[in-house]
C-alpha positions in Angstrom: 31.2 -6.9 72.5 28.0 -9.2 73.0 25.8 -10.9 70.9 22.3 -12.3 71.7 21.8 -16.0 71.0 18.4 -17.3 72.1 18.2 -16.9 75.9 22.2 -16.6 76.2 24.5 -13.8 75.5 27.9 -14.6 73.6 30.8 -12.4 74.5 33.8 -12.2 72.2 36.0 -15.3 73.0 33.1 -17.4 74.1 32.4 -20.5 71.8 29.3 -21.1 69.7 29.3 -24.5 68.1 32.9 -24.9 69.1 34.1 -21.8 67.4 35.3 -18.6 69.3 32.8 -15.8 68.5 34.7 -13.4 66.2 36.3 -16.4 64.3 33.2 -17.6 62.5 32.1 -14.3 61.2 35.5 -13.5 59.8 36.2 -16.8 58.2 32.8 -16.7 56.6 33.5 -13.2 55.3 36.8 -14.3 53.9 35.5 -17.3 52.1 32.4 -15.5 50.7 34.6 -12.8 49.3 37.1 -15.7 48.0 34.4 -17.7 46.5 32.7 -14.8 44.6 36.0 -13.5 43.1 37.0 -16.9 42.2 33.8 -17.6 40.4 34.3 -14.4 38.4 38.0 -14.4 37.6 39.1 -18.0 38.4 41.7 -16.4 40.8 41.8 -15.6 44.5 43.7 -12.3 44.9 46.9 -12.0 47.1 45.4 -8.8 48.7 42.2 -10.7 50.1 44.6 -13.5 51.4 47.1 -11.1 53.0 44.1 -9.2 54.7 42.9 -12.5 56.0 46.3 -13.3 57.6 46.7 -9.9 59.0 43.2 -9.7 60.6 43.7 -13.1 62.0 46.4 -11.9 64.2 44.3 -9.4 66.5 41.6 -11.9 66.5 43.6 -14.8 68.0 45.3 -12.1 70.4 41.6 -11.1 71.4 40.3 -14.7 71.8 43.3 -16.6 73.2 46.0 -14.1 74.4 49.2 -13.0 73.0 51.4 -16.1 73.1 48.7 -18.7 72.7 47.2 -16.6 69.9 50.3 -16.4 67.9 50.9 -20.2 68.4 47.4 -20.8 67.1 47.9 -18.4 64.1 51.2 -19.9 63.2 50.3 -23.5 63.4 47.0 -22.9 61.5 48.6 -21.1 58.7 51.3 -23.8 58.4 48.7 -26.7 58.6 46.3 -25.0 56.4 48.9 -24.3 53.6 50.5 -27.6 54.0 47.1 -29.6 53.5 46.6 -28.1 50.0 50.4 -27.9 48.9 50.3 -31.4 47.4 47.2 -30.4 45.2 49.1 -27.3 44.0 52.1 -29.4 43.2 50.2 -31.9 41.2 48.4 -29.0 39.4 45.0 -29.9 40.8 44.4 -26.5 42.3 46.0 -23.0 42.1 48.2 -21.1 44.5 45.4 -18.9 45.5 43.7 -21.9 47.0 46.7 -22.9 49.0 47.2 -19.4 50.4 43.4 -19.0 51.1 43.6 -22.3 53.2 46.5 -20.9 55.0 44.5 -17.7 55.8 41.7 -19.8 57.0 44.0 -21.8 59.2 45.3 -18.6 60.8 41.7 -18.1 62.1 40.8 -21.6 62.9 44.1 -23.1 64.2 45.8 -26.4 63.1 42.9 -28.7 63.9 40.3 -26.5 62.4 42.4 -26.2 59.2 42.8 -29.9 59.0 39.0 -30.3 59.4 38.0 -27.7 56.9 40.7 -29.0 54.4 39.1 -32.5 54.5 35.5 -31.2 54.2 36.8 -29.0 51.3 38.4 -32.0 49.5 35.2 -34.0 49.8 33.1 -31.1 48.4 35.6 -30.2 45.6 35.6 -33.9 44.6 31.8 -34.1 44.4 31.8 -30.8 42.5 34.4 -32.1 40.1 32.4 -35.3 39.6 29.3 -33.3 38.9 31.2 -31.1 36.4 32.4 -34.1 34.5 29.0 -35.7 34.4 27.2 -32.5 33.2 29.9 -32.1 30.5 29.7 -35.7 29.7 33.5 -35.9 30.0 33.8 -38.8 32.5 36.1 -40.8 30.4 38.4 -37.9 29.8 38.3 -37.3 33.7 39.2 -40.8 34.7 42.1 -41.2 32.2 43.4 -37.8 33.7 43.2 -39.4 37.2 44.8 -42.5 35.9 47.6 -40.5 34.4 48.0 -38.4 37.6 48.2 -41.5 39.7 50.8 -43.2 37.4 52.9 -40.0 37.5 52.7 -40.0 41.3 53.6 -43.8 41.8 55.9 -44.5 38.9 59.5 -43.1 38.8 60.1 -41.1 35.6 56.6 -41.6 34.4 55.6 -38.0 35.0 58.5 -36.5 33.0 57.6 -38.7 30.1 54.1 -37.5 30.3 54.9 -33.8 30.6 57.0 -34.0 27.5 54.1 -35.7 25.5 51.7 -33.0 26.6 49.3 -34.9 28.8 50.1 -33.3 32.1 49.6 -30.0 30.6 46.1 -30.7 29.6 45.1 -31.6 33.2 46.1 -28.3 34.7 43.9 -26.1 36.9 41.1 -23.8 35.9 38.2 -26.1 35.1 36.5 -25.5 38.7 36.6 -22.5 40.9 37.9 -24.2 44.0 37.3 -21.0 46.1 33.5 -22.1 46.2 34.5 -25.7 47.6 36.6 -24.0 50.3 33.7 -21.7 51.2 31.3 -24.5 51.4 33.7 -26.7 53.3 34.5 -23.8 55.8 30.7 -23.0 56.5 29.9 -26.7 57.0 32.7 -27.2 59.4 32.1 -23.9 61.3 28.4 -24.4 61.6 28.4 -28.0 62.5 31.4 -28.4 64.8 30.7 -29.2 68.4 
């Protein structure tokens, strides 16, 4: 399968901006569906993530061969999920966001998952700041960040706060993080060299 790009022709497995050809369209399709679903329902469905993980296997086999493709799939899945696991543990994001990042890693490999995770965190932080500014809740947001930092650094502090109800008020749901993941993925895929 070939695709014309300017004067050159790209074949499956060849790179365009450092990304093997079928990987980019697959990831963009996955994150667009996830972002739209997340904006409407504030959830990323398991069937979408499972579809991404399953489709990534033949894509990796096709672009890199059997053994290398499976190694890329596995390492990308593990790194992608591991990058967002602390955010889930601290209730900064939902489990669907972690699973979506694992599916993206299955397509992009460990290094791609790492880059996309970092870009997504920057985009998500800017988005959260913009939401706080728009809602004029900067003081509440900063106090929640301070409480979160205290619970992470002070032994026993988190348990005391959870009993008092402060940690419960800073749970997920204020921002559809699938949108940040989609923007971060697109930026890394389109601007990687």
